[in-house]
C-alpha positions in Angstrom: 0.0 0.0 0.0 4.3 5.5 -0.2 5.4 3.1 -2.1 4.6 4.7 -1.5 5.6 3.5 -7.7 2.8 6.8 -10.5 0.0 8.4 -12.0 -1.1 11.8 -12.2 -4.7 10.6 -11.6 -6.2 9.2 -8.2 -7.1 5.4 -8.2 -10.4 4.7 -9.8 -11.0 8.2 -11.6 -9.5 7.5 -14.8 -10.8 5.3 -17.6 -9.0 3.9 -20.7 -9.3 1.4 -23.4 -7.2 -1.1 -21.8 -9.3 -1.0 -18.4 -12.6 -1.1 -20.7 -11.3 -4.2 -22.4 -10.4 -5.8 -19.0 -13.9 -5.2 -17.8 -15.5 -6.7 -20.9 -13.2 -9.8 -20.6 -14.7 -10.3 -17.1 -18.1 -10.0 -18.2 -17.8 -12.2 -21.1 -16.1 -14.8 -18.9 -19.5 -15.4 -17.1 -17.8 -14.3 -13.6 -20.6 -13.7 -10.8 -21.3 -10.1 -10.4 -19.7 -9.8 -7.0 -16.5 -11.0 -8.5 -16.9 -8.5 -11.3 -17.3 -5.6 -9.1 -14.6 -6.8 -6.9 -11.9 -7.4 -9.7 -12.7 -4.0 -11.4 -12.1 -2.4 -7.9 -8.9 -4.3 -7.5 -7.7 -3.3 -10.9 -8.2 0.5 -9.8 -6.6 -0.1 -6.6 -3.5 -1.9 -8.4 -3.1 0.9 -10.8 -3.2 3.6 -8.0 -1.2 2.0 -5.2 1.2 4.8 -4.1 0.3 7.1 -6.8 -1.0 10.0 -4.9 0.9 12.0 -2.4 -1.4 12.7 0.7 -3.5 15.6 0.3 -3.7 18.7 2.8 -4.5 17.7 6.3 -3.8 14.1 5.5 -0.1 13.7 6.3 1.2 16.4 3.8 5.0 16.8 4.3 5.6 19.7 6.7 7.0 23.0 5.6 10.9 22.9 5.2 12.7 24.3 8.2 14.4 27.8 8.0 18.0 27.3 6.7 19.3 29.1 9.8 17.9 26.1 12.0 19.2 23.0 10.1 19.1 20.4 12.9 16.4 19.4 15.4 16.9 18.6 18.9 18.3 15.3 18.2 20.8 16.5 15.9 19.1 15.4 12.6 19.4 17.4 9.6 15.7 18.0 9.0 16.1 20.3 6.1 18.2 17.8 4.1 15.7 14.9 5.1 12.6 17.0 3.8 14.3 18.0 0.6 15.2 14.3 -0.1 12.0 12.7 1.0 9.6 15.2 -0.9 11.8 15.4 -4.2 9.4 13.9 -6.7 9.9 10.7 -8.3 9.5 9.7 -11.9 6.0 9.7 -13.3 4.8 6.8 -15.5 1.6 6.2 -17.1 -0.9 3.7 -15.7 -0.2 1.0 -18.2 3.5 1.0 -17.1 2.3 -1.1 -14.0 0.6 -3.8 -16.2 2.4 -6.9 -17.4 4.2 -6.4 -20.6 7.6 -7.6 -22.1 10.8 -7.3 -19.9 14.1 -5.7 -20.8 17.6 -7.1 -20.4 18.9 -3.8 -19.3 19.4 -2.8 -15.7 19.7 0.3 -13.5 22.6 -0.9 -11.7 24.0 -4.0 -9.7 21.5 -5.9 -7.7 20.7 -4.9 -4.3 21.9 -7.7 -1.7 19.3 -7.9 1.1 20.7 -8.6 4.7 18.9 -11.1 7.0 16.9 -9.6 10.0 18.3 -9.7 13.4 14.9 -10.0 15.1 12.0 -12.4 14.1 10.8 -14.0 17.2 7.5 -12.4 18.4 7.8 -9.9 15.6 4.8 -8.9 13.4 7.3 -7.3 11.0 10.9 -8.8 11.2 13.3 -6.1 12.2 16.9 -6.0 13.4 18.3 -5.3 10.1 21.9 -3.7 9.8 22.4 0.2 9.7 22.8 0.3 6.0 20.8 1.5 3.1 20.3 -2.0 2.1 19.1 -2.6 5.7 16.7 0.1 5.3 15.4 -1.3 2.1 15.0 -4.8 3.7 12.9 -3.2 6.7 10.7 -1.6 4.0 10.1 -4.9 2.1 9.0 -6.6 5.2 6.5 -3.8 6.1 5.1 -3.9 2.7 4.9 -7.5 2.4 3.3 -8.1 5.7 1.0 -5.2 5.6 -0.4 -6.0 2.2 -1.0 -9.6 3.0 -4.7 -10.4 2.9 -5.8 -7.0 1.8 -6.9 -5.9 5.2 -6.3 -2.1 6.0 -6.2 -2.9 9.7 -3.5 -5.5 9.0 -1.4 -2.8 7.1 -2.1 -0.3 10.2 -0.6 -2.9 12.6 2.4 -3.7 10.4 3.1 0.2 9.7 2.6 1.0 13.3 5.0 -1.5 14.7 7.7 0.0 12.4 6.8 3.6 12.7 8.7 6.0 15.3 6.9 8.5 17.2 6.0 11.5 15.2 6.1 9.4 12.0 3.3 10.3 9.5 0.0 8.6 10.4 -1.0 5.3 8.6 -4.0 7.2 7.5 -1.8 9.5 5.3 -0.4 6.4 3.4 -1.9 5.6 0.0 -1.8 1.8 0.6 -3.8 2.1 3.7 -6.4 4.5 2.0 -6.8 2.3 -1.0 -7.3 -0.8 1.1 -9.9 1.0 2.9 -11.7 2.1 -0.5 -11.5 -1.5 -2.0 -13.3 -2.9 1.2 -16.0 -0.1 1.2 -16.5 -0.2 -2.7 -17.2 -3.9 -3.0 -19.3 -4.4 0.1 -16.5 -6.6 2.0 -16.2 -6.2 5.6 -14.0 -3.2 6.5 -11.5 -5.3 8.1 -10.7 -9.0 8.7 -10.2 -12.1 6.7 -12.3 -12.7 3.7 -13.1 -16.3 2.5 -11.6 -16.7 -1.2 -9.9 -13.2 -1.2 -6.4 -13.5 -2.4 -3.8 -10.5 -1.8 -0.3 -11.3 -1.9 3.0 -9.1 -2.7 6.1 -10.5 -3.6 9.2 -8.1 -3.7 11.3 -8.2 -6.9 13.4 -4.7 -7.1 14.0 -1.7 -5.1 16.2 1.7 -5.3 17.7 3.8 -2.6 16.6 7.5 -3.5 19.3 8.8 -1.2 20.7 9.3 2.5 21.5 12.0 4.8 23.0 12.2 8.4 26.0 10.1 7.7 23.6 7.2 6.5 21.3 7.1 9.5 18.4 8.6 7.2 17.4 6.6 4.2 14.6 7.1 1.6 14.0 3.8 0.0 11.6 2.4 -2.5 10.5 -1.1 -3.1 8.8 -2.8 -6.3 7.1 -6.2 -6.5 4.1 -8.1 -8.1 0.9 -7.9 -6.4 -1.5 -10.8 -7.3 -5.0 -10.4 -6.0 -8.5 -11.7 -6.7 -11.4 -13.6 -5.4 -12.5 -17.4 -5.7 -9.6 -18.1 -8.0 -10.0 -15.2 -10.3 -7.1 -13.1 -10.1 -5.2 -10.0 -11.6 -1.4 -9.0 -11.2 0.2 -5.7 -11.3 3.3 -3.7 -10.2 3.1 -2.2 -7.1 5.2 -0.8 -4.3 6.1 2.0 -1.7 8.4 4.6 -0.8 9.2 5.5 2.7 11.5 7.7 4.7 13.5 5.6 7.4 15.6 6.9 10.4 18.1 4.8 12.3 16.5 4.8 15.9 18.0 2.5 18.8 19.7 0.2 16.2 16.5 -0.3 14.3 15.1 1.0 11.1 12.0 2.9 11.6 9.5 5.2 9.5 11.0 8.5 10.2 9.2 11.5 11.7 8.8 14.6 9.5 8.3 14.7 5.9 6.6 11.7 4.2 8.2 10.3 1.0 7.0 11.2 -2.2 4.9 8.6 -4.1 6.9 5.8 -5.8 7.2 5.2 -9.4 4.9 2.2 -10.4 6.0 -0.2 -13.1 5.8 -3.8 -14.1 8.9 -5.3 -12.5 11.9 -5.8 -15.1 10.5 -3.7 -17.7 12.3 -0.7 -19.4 10.0 1.7 -17.3 11.1 0.0 -14.0 14.7 0.3 -14.9 14.2 4.1 -16.1 12.8 4.6 -12.6 15.9 3.2 -11.1 14.8 -0.1 -9.8 17.4 -2.6 -9.3 17.2 -6.5 -8.8 17.2 -7.9 -5.3 19.2 -10.7 -4.2 19.7 -12.5 -0.8 
């Protein structure tokens, strides 16, 4: 569900020949009405995950601090953090997130993911090393766990387990709001497990947007394949998130301050994903 990977239109507000054709295929396939409604809503969601920056009053980035006061009380360079976090990402058309041919080109060497140090009793694994790669690995775990099952309250629990005090509220994140809209727009319960509902995200690539504070602050973006559907009918798309993370008490946490700009959405491994800067992941 910031990403936050990018379209200029909010999810579900734009139409296109491709989307119309997808709807027609679903109808012609004789799928039950509820499944049709759900899958159309899911497609709108899939094309919109992380595509909007939070609006005013919904976790919008705070104003940049005056240049004469560059550090907060903890010694963090808030001005540099805000500039990095809010710097816009590459905008891509909605179609870039749908499955299409891959490229042999890359945006750079693979990102090697470290293993977590803390897993027992943890909703979201933690204890990753204090490196940019460690921050990427932390964001991957948050996104994977939070999207499992397509439950907005599940995402809330995952997000808040990783968020530092003062971090943007989960309600400001595009993933959380879209999960709520999916549930409300398709008549599903607002939270909890739903029989036959499939919602699973598999990470494939990531990028490190930048660092400040001697590497103790990292803005990272992750990208993967989201597969979702109902009763065996499923659709896939590229989905992911960008987040700003701070190193706090030897853990990577969602940082207080400015929320990261929305991520660039692309089908993993395509020319658009490479153009956005996504690199493959290895463990």
